[in-house]
N, C-alpha and C positions, 0 to 999 in steps of 0.2 A: 268545559274545563273550569274547575273552580280554583281560584288562587287564594292563598292565605295573605294576610296583611303584609307579612315579611316578604313574600314573593312579589307582591305589588310594589313594595318599596325597592326591591332589587330591579324590577323591570323599569320603574320610574327613573332610577339612578343610572343604570348601565344599559338599558335597552334602547333600541331605535326601531323604526318601522320595518327595517329589513330583518327578517328572521335569522338568516345565516350570520349576519354581523352580530346580532344579539347573542346567538349561541357562542360565537367565537369570543366575544367579550366576556361572557359569563365563565367560559372555560378558563380564560386567562386570569380572571379575577379569582377564581377558585384556586388556581395555582399560586397566587400571591397571598392569599388569606392565611394568617397564622393561627387564628382561633379555630379549634377543631369543630365547635358547634356551628360557627358561621360557615366554615368550609363545607360541612355536610349540607347545610341549607342551600348553598350556592350550587353544589354538585347535584343535589336532588332536583332543584329547579331546572338546571341544565338538562338533566335526563328527562324531565317532564316535557321540556320543549323539543326534545329529540324524538318523542314518541310518535311514530309515523301513523299509528292508527287514528290519531286525532285529526289528521289532515290539516295541520296548522298553516301550511302554505296558502290555503284558501282564504283564511279569515284572520290570520295573525295581525295584519296591519290595522284592521278595525278594532281588534281587542287591545292592541297597544295604545291607540289614541283614546279609547274609552278609559283604560286604566290610568293613562296620563292625566286626563281631565278630572277623573275621580280623585287622584292624589293631589292635584292642584287645588281642588275644592277643599280637601281635607286640610291642606297646609294653610289655606286662607281662614278656615274656621278655627284652627289651632291658634293662629295669630290673633284673631278676633277675641278668643277666650283669654289669651294672655293680656291683651289690651284692657279687657273688662276687669280682670283680676288686679291690674295695676292702678285702675282708676279709683282714686280715694273717695270720690263722691258716690260711687256705686255701692249698693248694699241693700239688704232686706229692709232697712229703715226708710228707704226711698218711697215706699208705698205705705201710706197710712190708711187705716180703716176708719171710715166715718160711722156715724150712728146708723145710717141707712144700709150698712153692710156693703157699701160700694168703695172701690179702691180709687184713690186720687193720686195723681202724680205730684209729689212734693218737690220736684226739681225746679 
C-alpha cells in the first residue's frame, strides 16, 4: 500500500497503532472538516484503510510506526533547514576556493 505525503501527514496527526481507532478518528475528522478538498482527502484515506483486500489488520501497526518515524525525521530535517536559513553566518561565501582548487572552511 502506497501512501501520499498528505495521507502520511493525516496518519501522523490522527492515527494510532490501533487500526479500528484510526478509522474511527478519520471518519469523525472527515465529518468535522469544512474544506471540501481536505474532506475528500480524509474520506479517501478512510476508505483506503477500510479496504479488506489489503489485510491491514496483519501489518497496520508496523506501517503506523514506520510512517510515524519517517514523519518525525522529516519534521527534524525541516527544522534543521529553517535553522540553517536563519543563520546569518551561513552562506555560499563560507567556502572559498584556493589556488589549488581545494575548498577551505572559512568559519
